[in-house]
TISEMAR-237697 format. One record per residue: residue number from 0; x, y, z of N, C-alpha, C in turn. Coordinates in nm, 4 decimals, decimal comma, always signed. Atoms other than C-alpha are relative to their C-alpha. Layout:
N
NUM	X	Y	Z	X	Y	Z	X	Y	Z
...
END
This chain:
143
0	+0,0857	-0,1179	+0,0000	+0,0000	+0,0000	+0,0000	+0,0900	+0,1239	+0,0000
1	-0,0750	-0,1240	+0,0068	+0,1244	+0,3474	-0,0858	-0,0983	+0,1173	-0,0085
2	+0,0850	-0,1187	+0,0035	-0,0054	+0,7054	-0,0982	-0,0855	+0,0030	-0,1256
3	+0,0771	-0,0014	+0,1247	-0,1160	+0,6630	-0,4607	-0,1261	-0,0860	+0,0117
4	+0,1183	+0,0851	-0,0160	-0,3502	+0,3748	-0,3704	-0,1025	+0,0670	+0,0918
5	+0,0877	-0,0731	-0,0912	-0,4934	+0,5900	-0,0905	-0,0726	+0,1128	-0,0738
6	+0,0637	-0,1119	+0,0701	-0,5552	+0,8973	-0,3078	-0,0885	-0,0492	-0,1146
7	+0,0852	+0,0567	+0,1043	-0,6909	+0,6833	-0,5933	-0,1341	-0,0435	+0,0589
8	+0,1240	+0,0437	-0,0646	-0,9467	+0,5307	-0,3542	-0,0854	+0,1207	+0,0383
9	+0,0746	-0,1202	-0,0394	-1,0454	+0,8737	-0,2196	-0,0618	+0,0685	-0,1210
10	+0,0536	-0,0638	+0,1206	-1,0866	+1,0191	-0,5698	-0,1125	-0,0822	-0,0627
11	+0,1049	+0,0860	+0,0545	-1,2972	+0,7186	-0,6762	-0,1250	-0,0020	+0,0884
12	+0,1091	-0,0002	-0,0986	-1,5145	+0,7545	-0,3627	+0,0039	+0,1334	+0,0742
13	-0,0280	-0,1331	-0,0546	-1,5149	+1,1320	-0,3020	-0,0920	+0,0507	+0,1105
14	+0,0803	-0,0422	-0,1144	-1,7917	+1,1514	-0,0439	+0,0756	-0,0418	+0,1248
15	-0,0783	+0,0252	-0,1204	-1,5993	+1,1828	+0,2795	-0,0791	+0,0439	+0,1217
16	+0,0580	-0,0392	-0,1284	-1,7330	+1,1842	+0,6308	+0,1127	+0,0642	+0,0791
17	-0,1014	-0,0804	-0,0678	-1,5435	+1,4512	+0,8216	-0,0404	+0,0132	+0,1460
18	+0,0262	-0,0060	-0,1437	-1,5229	+1,4248	+1,1993	+0,0824	+0,1110	+0,0633
19	-0,0620	-0,1080	-0,0748	-1,4474	+1,7273	+1,4144	-0,0459	-0,0111	+0,1448
20	+0,0432	-0,0060	-0,1393	-1,4876	+1,8137	+1,7815	-0,0358	+0,1448	+0,0313
21	+0,0403	-0,1309	-0,0489	-1,6741	+2,1062	+1,9331	-0,0131	-0,0124	+0,1510
22	-0,0050	+0,0231	-0,1443	-1,5830	+2,1260	+2,3005	+0,0256	-0,1474	+0,0231
23	-0,0139	+0,1440	-0,0202	-1,6375	+1,7682	+2,4134	-0,0991	-0,0793	-0,0853
24	+0,1004	+0,0647	+0,0837	-1,9007	+1,6918	+2,1468	+0,0566	-0,0318	-0,1388
25	-0,0416	+0,0331	+0,1362	-1,7951	+1,4978	+1,8354	-0,1052	+0,0478	-0,1005
26	+0,0885	-0,0413	+0,1093	-1,9433	+1,6264	+1,5079	+0,0474	-0,0701	-0,1269
27	-0,0355	+0,0641	+0,1259	-1,9525	+1,4460	+1,1748	-0,1006	+0,0426	-0,1063
28	+0,0864	-0,0341	+0,1136	-2,0894	+1,5388	+0,8338	+0,0679	-0,0469	-0,1276
29	-0,0526	+0,0424	+0,1297	-2,0513	+1,4333	+0,4729	+0,0452	+0,1228	-0,0789
30	-0,0548	-0,1027	+0,0889	-1,8396	+1,6458	+0,2384	+0,0219	-0,0635	-0,1366
31	-0,0417	+0,0417	+0,1339	-1,7891	+1,6195	-0,1356	+0,1442	+0,0478	-0,0167
32	-0,1408	-0,0367	+0,0122	-1,4091	+1,6135	-0,1412	+0,0248	+0,0565	-0,1397
33	-0,0337	-0,0576	+0,1296	-1,2675	+1,8296	-0,4193	+0,0933	-0,0963	-0,0747
34	-0,0922	+0,0967	+0,0596	-0,9655	+1,6066	-0,4960	+0,1061	-0,0369	+0,1026
35	-0,1136	+0,0432	-0,0820	-0,6737	+1,4194	-0,3423	+0,1167	-0,0299	-0,0932
36	-0,1227	+0,0340	+0,0714	-0,3156	+1,3928	-0,4624	+0,1127	-0,0080	+0,1018
37	-0,1143	+0,0164	-0,0914	+0,0341	+1,3649	-0,3175	+0,0171	+0,1180	+0,0960
38	-0,0111	-0,1163	-0,0890	-0,0073	+1,7106	-0,1570	-0,1106	+0,0057	+0,1047
39	+0,1028	+0,0039	-0,1025	-0,3184	+1,6209	+0,0415	-0,1392	-0,0260	-0,0536
40	+0,1417	+0,0189	+0,0269	-0,6945	+1,5825	+0,0521	-0,0649	+0,1377	+0,0098
41	+0,0481	-0,1382	+0,0104	-0,8674	+1,9057	-0,0594	-0,1524	+0,0091	+0,0132
42	+0,1408	-0,0242	-0,0266	-1,2041	+2,0360	+0,0598	-0,0259	+0,1503	-0,0023
43	+0,0371	-0,1413	-0,0151	-1,3938	+2,3633	+0,0769	-0,1284	+0,0079	+0,0805
44	+0,1216	-0,0273	-0,0760	-1,6630	+2,5123	+0,2958	-0,0172	+0,1508	+0,0079
45	+0,0206	-0,1424	-0,0237	-1,8018	+2,8478	+0,3949	+0,0609	+0,0409	+0,1331
46	-0,0681	-0,0442	-0,1224	-1,6067	+3,0475	+0,6537	-0,0972	+0,0328	+0,1121
47	+0,0985	-0,0318	-0,1031	-1,9303	+3,1296	+0,8374	-0,0656	-0,1246	+0,0588
48	+0,0631	+0,1233	-0,0460	-2,0250	+2,7646	+0,8921	+0,0635	-0,0505	+0,1293
49	-0,0496	+0,0571	-0,1251	-1,9907	+2,5820	+1,2247	+0,1221	-0,0878	-0,0220
50	-0,1126	+0,0896	+0,0240	-1,7561	+2,3248	+1,0708	+0,1296	+0,0790	-0,0160
51	-0,1203	-0,0822	+0,0173	-1,5124	+2,6018	+0,9757	+0,0498	+0,0487	+0,1362
52	-0,0392	-0,0444	-0,1355	-1,5131	+2,7407	+1,3295	+0,0586	-0,1163	+0,0800
53	-0,0514	+0,1175	-0,0708	-1,4619	+2,3891	+1,4668	+0,1411	-0,0343	-0,0452
54	-0,1322	+0,0321	+0,0528	-1,1640	+2,3280	+1,2378	+0,1043	+0,1049	+0,0370
55	-0,0933	-0,1048	-0,0433	-1,0074	+2,6619	+1,3272	+0,0354	-0,0170	+0,1480
56	-0,0240	+0,0185	-0,1440	-1,0444	+2,5864	+1,6999	+0,0821	-0,1255	+0,0277
57	-0,0719	+0,1261	-0,0172	-0,9122	+2,2297	+1,6659	+0,0185	-0,0611	-0,1386
58	-0,0209	+0,0466	+0,1374	-0,7568	+2,1403	+1,3288	+0,0196	-0,1508	-0,0152
59	-0,0111	+0,1456	+0,0131	-0,7271	+1,7687	+1,4102	-0,1316	-0,0530	-0,0544
60	+0,1186	+0,0487	+0,0698	-0,9660	+1,5758	+1,1886	+0,0193	-0,1457	-0,0351
61	-0,0045	+0,1323	+0,0583	-1,0541	+1,2262	+1,0778	-0,0994	-0,0028	-0,1146
62	+0,0812	+0,0147	+0,1198	-1,1907	+1,1501	+0,7322	-0,0305	-0,1478	-0,0198
63	+0,0338	+0,1375	+0,0328	-1,3705	+0,8354	+0,6206	-0,0633	-0,0021	-0,1377
64	+0,0499	+0,0211	+0,1358	-1,4244	+0,7359	+0,2569	-0,0481	-0,1448	-0,0075
65	+0,0581	+0,1338	-0,0011	-1,6399	+0,4324	+0,1788	-0,0415	-0,0452	-0,1391
66	+0,0472	+0,0680	+0,1206	-1,6955	+0,1958	-0,1130	-0,0784	-0,1213	+0,0484
67	+0,0807	+0,1097	-0,0532	-1,9886	-0,0380	-0,0354	+0,0270	-0,1352	-0,0641
68	-0,0272	+0,1266	+0,0664	-1,8679	-0,3021	-0,2808	-0,1278	-0,0663	-0,0475
69	+0,1140	+0,0781	+0,0499	-2,0978	-0,5723	-0,4134	-0,0392	-0,1033	+0,1044
70	+0,0495	+0,0978	-0,0966	-2,3006	-0,7563	-0,1501	+0,0316	+0,0381	+0,1439
71	-0,0153	-0,0292	-0,1421	-2,3312	-0,7470	+0,2246	+0,1388	-0,0400	+0,0498
72	-0,1319	+0,0260	-0,0564	-1,9981	-0,7230	+0,4036	+0,1148	+0,0206	-0,0968
73	-0,1050	-0,0170	+0,1008	-1,8072	-0,6387	+0,0842	+0,0624	+0,1395	+0,0032
74	-0,0464	-0,1379	-0,0022	-1,7454	-0,2751	+0,1772	+0,1452	+0,0152	+0,0420
75	-0,1379	-0,0359	-0,0357	-1,4077	-0,1115	+0,2137	+0,0003	+0,1475	+0,0331
76	-0,0104	-0,1407	-0,0340	-1,3336	+0,2116	+0,3888	+0,1447	+0,0406	+0,0182
77	-0,1304	-0,0625	-0,0186	-1,0370	+0,4418	+0,3976	-0,0160	+0,1004	+0,1122
78	-0,0001	-0,0976	-0,1089	-0,9726	+0,6272	+0,7204	+0,1282	+0,0807	-0,0089
79	-0,1122	-0,0927	+0,0091	-0,7462	+0,9302	+0,7222	-0,0043	+0,0887	+0,1238
80	-0,0077	-0,0930	-0,1124	-0,6325	+1,1168	+1,0304	+0,1105	+0,1000	-0,0284
81	-0,0994	-0,1014	+0,0254	-0,4468	+1,4419	+1,0167	-0,0417	+0,1349	+0,0533
82	+0,0229	-0,1372	-0,0440	-0,4428	+1,8145	+1,0668	-0,0345	+0,0855	-0,1210
83	+0,0477	-0,0872	+0,1069	-0,6290	+2,0668	+0,8535	+0,0894	+0,1224	-0,0129
84	-0,0676	-0,1261	+0,0331	-0,4456	+2,3530	+0,6830	-0,0946	+0,0801	-0,0882
85	+0,0811	-0,0876	+0,0848	-0,6488	+2,6450	+0,5482	+0,0917	+0,0669	-0,1016
86	-0,0804	-0,0515	+0,1098	-0,5234	+2,7759	+0,2129	-0,0627	+0,1285	-0,0536
87	+0,0450	-0,1279	+0,0547	-0,5553	+3,1396	+0,1106	+0,0797	+0,0241	-0,1275
88	-0,0722	-0,0024	+0,1272	-0,4534	+3,1124	-0,2545	-0,1001	+0,0321	-0,1107
89	+0,0957	-0,0382	+0,1050	-0,6472	+3,3056	-0,5232	+0,0030	-0,0910	-0,1225
90	-0,0083	+0,0894	+0,1162	-0,5182	+3,0770	-0,8018	-0,0692	-0,1327	+0,0295
91	+0,0663	+0,1237	-0,0390	-0,6376	+2,7707	-0,6126	-0,1512	+0,0211	+0,0069
92	+0,1436	-0,0316	-0,0043	-0,9755	+2,9377	-0,5511	-0,0574	+0,0063	-0,1414
93	+0,0480	-0,0070	+0,1385	-1,0069	+3,0069	-0,9239	-0,0132	-0,1402	-0,0596
94	+0,0096	+0,1396	+0,0459	-0,9334	+2,6409	-1,0009	-0,1244	-0,0679	+0,0572
95	+0,1186	+0,0566	-0,0638	-1,2059	+2,5453	-0,7534	-0,1265	+0,0501	-0,0681
96	+0,1175	-0,0559	+0,0683	-1,4575	+2,7821	-0,9164	-0,0159	-0,0588	-0,1406
97	+0,0083	+0,0613	+0,1320	-1,3710	+2,6330	-1,2563	-0,0505	-0,1437	+0,0097
98	+0,0413	+0,1387	-0,0184	-1,4185	+2,2792	-1,1258	-0,1436	-0,0106	+0,0508
99	+0,1335	+0,0016	-0,0603	-1,7363	+2,3642	-0,9353	-0,0657	+0,1370	-0,0184
100	+0,0538	-0,1331	+0,0305	-1,9003	+2,6620	-1,1062	-0,1205	+0,0388	+0,0850
101	+0,1159	-0,0299	-0,0843	-2,2090	+2,6349	-0,8860	+0,0396	+0,0733	+0,1279
102	-0,0451	-0,0705	-0,1206	-1,9980	+2,7729	-0,5997	-0,0090	+0,1520	-0,0151
103	+0,0079	-0,1455	+0,0215	-1,9988	+3,1206	-0,7574	-0,1357	+0,0548	+0,0437
104	+0,1339	-0,0450	-0,0390	-2,3737	+3,1444	-0,6991	-0,0151	+0,0057	+0,1521
105	+0,0085	+0,0027	-0,1464	-2,3214	+3,0657	-0,3311	+0,0918	+0,1041	+0,0626
106	-0,0995	-0,0853	-0,0657	-2,0068	+3,2627	-0,2519	+0,0328	+0,1267	-0,0763
107	-0,0395	-0,1162	+0,0789	-1,9565	+3,5071	-0,5370	+0,1494	-0,0005	-0,0241
108	-0,1414	+0,0002	+0,0357	-1,6249	+3,5618	-0,7054	+0,0806	+0,0804	+0,0998
109	-0,0877	-0,0682	-0,0940	-1,3510	+3,6508	-0,4583	-0,0591	+0,0207	+0,1381
110	+0,0657	-0,0176	-0,1290	-1,5909	+3,6319	-0,1653	+0,0823	-0,0673	+0,1098
111	-0,0824	+0,0535	-0,1079	-1,4051	+3,5814	+0,1623	-0,0687	-0,1143	+0,0751
112	+0,0693	+0,1092	-0,0680	-1,6674	+3,3318	+0,2756	+0,0452	-0,1371	-0,0472
113	-0,0510	+0,1275	+0,0478	-1,4998	+3,0604	+0,0685	+0,1235	-0,0378	+0,0811
114	-0,1145	+0,0499	-0,0764	-1,2630	+2,8526	+0,2839	+0,0445	-0,1316	-0,0631
115	-0,0583	+0,1218	+0,0567	-1,0385	+2,5983	+0,1118	+0,0956	-0,0569	+0,1040
116	-0,0922	+0,0628	-0,0946	-0,8628	+2,3481	+0,3335	+0,0413	-0,1363	-0,0520
117	-0,0497	+0,1322	+0,0366	-0,6605	+2,0335	+0,2999	+0,0546	-0,0683	+0,1240
118	-0,0717	+0,0815	-0,0974	-0,5287	+1,7526	+0,5112	+0,1247	-0,0466	-0,0734
119	-0,1240	+0,0245	+0,0734	-0,1667	+1,7405	+0,4007	+0,0964	-0,0927	+0,0722
120	-0,0904	+0,0848	-0,0787	-0,0023	+1,5416	+0,6802	-0,0828	-0,0856	+0,0941
121	+0,0725	+0,0892	-0,0885	-0,1231	+1,2399	+0,8706	+0,0276	-0,1442	-0,0337
122	-0,0103	+0,1429	+0,0266	-0,1861	+0,8697	+0,8338	-0,1306	-0,0478	-0,0604
123	+0,1175	+0,0562	+0,0652	-0,4254	+0,6652	+0,6221	+0,0099	-0,1517	+0,0033
124	+0,0041	+0,1449	+0,0015	-0,5355	+0,3031	+0,6364	-0,1369	-0,0464	-0,0473
125	+0,1232	+0,0605	+0,0486	-0,7983	+0,0716	+0,4919	-0,0589	-0,0919	+0,1059
126	+0,0734	+0,0882	-0,0890	-1,0619	-0,1233	+0,6811	-0,0993	-0,0794	-0,0821
127	+0,1016	+0,0875	+0,0591	-1,2742	-0,4187	+0,5692	-0,0538	-0,0903	+0,1106
128	+0,0515	+0,0961	-0,0980	-1,4853	-0,6781	+0,7484	+0,1050	-0,1057	+0,0321
129	-0,1042	+0,1006	-0,0227	-1,1926	-0,9169	+0,7078	+0,1034	+0,0465	+0,1020
130	-0,0979	-0,0540	-0,0956	-0,9742	-0,6849	+0,9173	-0,0680	+0,0660	+0,1197
131	+0,0835	-0,0676	-0,0991	-1,2535	-0,5733	+1,1501	+0,0577	-0,0024	+0,1416
132	-0,0471	+0,0121	-0,1383	-1,1003	-0,6993	+1,4748	+0,1504	+0,0231	+0,0134
133	-0,1445	-0,0224	-0,0026	-0,7421	-0,6093	+1,3819	+0,0337	+0,1425	-0,0457
134	-0,0169	-0,1381	+0,0481	-0,7727	-0,2340	+1,3239	+0,1372	+0,0569	+0,0338
135	-0,1301	-0,0569	-0,0405	-0,4596	-0,1399	+1,5185	+0,1176	-0,0625	-0,0747
136	-0,1064	+0,0702	+0,0723	-0,2565	-0,3883	+1,3143	+0,0095	+0,0417	-0,1467
137	+0,0038	-0,0331	+0,1423	-0,3462	-0,2359	+0,9762	+0,1152	+0,0927	-0,0383
138	-0,1080	-0,0837	+0,0525	-0,0655	-0,0895	+0,7677	-0,0500	+0,1432	-0,0192
139	+0,0314	-0,1414	+0,0170	-0,0678	+0,2900	+0,7761	+0,0961	+0,0619	-0,1004
140	-0,0809	-0,0801	+0,0892	+0,0545	+0,5183	+0,5025	+0,0151	+0,1371	+0,0649
141	-0,0270	-0,1335	-0,0542	+0,2182	+0,8274	+0,6479	+0,0156	+0,0949	-0,1181
142	-0,0128	-0,0986	+0,1079	+0,1885	+1,1370	+0,4329	+0,0216	+0,1383	+0,0587
END
């Protein structure tokens, strides 16, 4: 297993469940990941949203990507733990608007409410029913 197999799985299954903490309360929600490559897992949100405030207060995050497979018990998930970095890069924002033009209607061009973030450093591992009781033993890819 290597970083390429991890990012390929994430790109093929881009709905990610993002877990944060607010005080002592865990929070989780689904995100449509923008993309993943050797530089990290890229997402966006609005700077006025609770999730953005949670990530600014505590940038530690866990992501979960899932492929249900064919048949009961055939699923495979990718878990990623790491730290969020917010990116203030106009060129990157323009690439995002080109990839997801519907965002302009929500945020407007150059609107400061757009928050792009990535998880660039951490660990990733796969989980299946076959490895269910051996989670701590699973090979981790450090990135």
